[in-house]
C-alpha positions in Angstrom: 0.1 0.0 0.0 1.7 3.2 -1.2 0.6 6.2 0.6 1.5 9.9 -0.5 3.4 11.5 2.1 1.6 14.6 3.6 3.1 17.9 3.5 4.1 17.6 7.4 5.7 14.4 6.4 8.0 15.9 3.8 9.1 18.4 5.9 9.9 15.9 8.8 12.0 14.0 5.9 14.1 16.9 5.5 14.5 17.2 9.4 15.4 13.3 9.4 18.1 13.9 6.9 19.5 16.7 9.1 19.4 14.2 12.2 20.9 11.4 10.3 24.1 13.1 10.2 24.5 13.1 14.1 24.7 9.2 13.9 28.1 7.6 13.3 28.0 5.4 10.0 28.1 2.2 11.6 25.6 -0.6 11.6 25.2 -0.7 15.5 23.3 2.6 15.0 20.6 1.2 13.0 18.0 0.6 15.7 18.5 4.0 17.4 18.1 5.7 13.8 14.9 3.8 13.1 13.6 4.7 16.5 14.5 8.2 16.0 12.7 8.5 12.5 9.6 6.8 13.9 9.5 9.2 16.9 10.0 12.2 14.4 7.2 10.8 12.0 5.3 8.0 13.8 5.9 5.3 11.1 8.6 4.3 8.5 7.9 5.3 5.1 9.6 3.4 2.4 12.0 6.5 1.9 13.2 6.5 4.9 14.5 3.0 4.8 16.6 4.0 1.7 17.9 7.1 3.7 19.2 4.9 6.5 20.8 2.3 4.1 22.6 5.1 2.2 23.7 6.7 5.5 24.9 3.6 7.4 26.2 1.9 4.1 24.1 -1.1 4.2 21.4 -2.8 2.0 17.9 -1.7 2.1 17.0 -5.0 2.7 18.8 -5.4 5.8 17.3 -2.1 7.1 13.7 -3.6 6.2 14.8 -7.0 7.7 15.7 -5.4 11.1 12.8 -3.1 11.0 10.2 -6.0 10.5 11.8 -8.3 13.3 10.8 -5.7 15.9 7.1 -4.9 16.3 7.8 -1.5 17.8 8.3 -0.3 14.1 5.2 0.7 12.1 5.3 0.9 8.3 1.9 2.7 7.9 0.9 6.0 9.4 -1.1 5.7 12.5 -4.7 7.3 12.5 -5.5 10.3 14.4 -7.6 8.1 16.4 -5.6 5.0 16.8 -8.0 2.2 18.0 -6.4 -0.7 20.1 -8.5 -3.7 20.6 -7.4 -6.0 23.4 -7.1 -9.7 22.8 -5.6 -10.9 25.8 -7.1 -14.0 27.5 -9.7 -12.1 29.4 -10.9 -10.0 26.7 -10.6 -13.0 24.1 -13.1 -15.0 26.1 -15.4 -12.2 26.3 -15.7 -11.7 22.4 -12.7 -9.2 21.9 -12.4 -10.8 18.6 -15.8 -9.8 17.6 -15.5 -6.3 18.7 -12.2 -6.2 16.6 -14.3 -7.5 13.6 -16.8 -4.8 14.2 -14.4 -1.8 14.1 -12.9 -3.4 11.1 -16.3 -3.5 9.5 -17.7 -0.2 10.4 -14.1 1.5 9.3 -13.6 -0.8 6.2 -10.2 -1.6 7.1 -8.3 -4.5 8.5 -6.3 -4.7 11.7 -2.9 -3.1 11.1 -4.4 -0.6 8.5 -5.2 3.0 8.7 -8.3 4.4 6.8 -7.5 6.6 3.5 -8.1 9.7 5.3 -5.8 8.9 8.4 -8.5 9.2 10.8 -8.5 5.7 12.3 -6.0 3.0 12.5 -6.9 -0.6 14.1 -4.4 -2.7 16.0 -4.8 -5.9 18.0 -3.0 -5.8 21.2 -2.2 -8.8 23.5 -3.0 -7.2 27.0 -3.8 -3.6 28.1 -3.8 -4.8 31.8 -7.5 -3.8 32.4 -8.6 -7.5 32.8 -11.3 -6.6 35.2 -12.9 -4.4 32.6 -12.8 -6.9 29.9 -13.4 -6.7 26.9 -11.5 -3.4 26.3 -10.8 -1.1 23.5 -8.6 2.0 23.7 -9.4 4.7 21.3 -6.3 7.4 21.3 -5.8 7.5 25.1 -9.3 6.7 26.4 -9.9 3.1 27.8 -13.5 1.9 26.9 -14.3 -1.1 29.1 -17.2 -3.7 29.1 -17.2 -3.1 25.4 -19.6 -4.7 23.4 -20.0 -5.0 19.6 -23.0 -2.8 19.8 -20.9 0.0 21.2 -18.4 0.3 18.3 -20.7 2.5 16.1 -21.4 4.6 19.0 -18.0 5.3 19.9 -17.1 6.0 16.3 -20.1 8.3 15.9 -19.0 10.2 19.0 -15.6 10.8 17.3 -17.2 12.0 14.1 -19.7 14.5 16.1 -16.9 15.9 18.1 -14.8 16.4 14.8 -17.7 18.3 13.3 -18.2 20.5 16.3 -14.4 21.3 16.3 -14.7 22.2 12.5 -17.8 24.5 13.3 -16.1 26.2 16.3 -13.0 27.0 13.9 -15.1 28.2 11.2 -17.0 30.4 13.7 -13.6 31.7 15.1 -12.3 32.4 11.6 -15.4 34.2 10.5 -14.9 36.6 13.7 -18.3 36.1 15.2 
């Protein structure tokens, strides 16, 4: 899935190129460099893998191999509203997988993907440590316990309504009312 870089991401690439020069050109810096990039841009676009390979003097496939080995690295941009659905034991036995399927169906994306407008991304997680509240979904920083498949649409609708309200407020402020 090739996604176009946003204007902000293109600017971040220039910043990353400047920061790369602070790292010595040795293979041992690969993981710290990848971490720096992800901290800067929130994921690892293909362009950055090539930049890293050139800077460290290694093959691009080596960079990709290391980045795919560690699950801390993402290759797709996270959504503005990242959704994490817990599928740990307590959540799994209380239909966490059905909740995940509902998010996927409503957003028309699969786990690990981001909506084309970059508003939402879905990720399955092993455990969030809220077993007493199972099943659990986290949207942004907010934990939603005792989730039910029927709650999925309401949560997504609430986010859309909040977005519309913010846009109206912004337009109101810009018009000087």
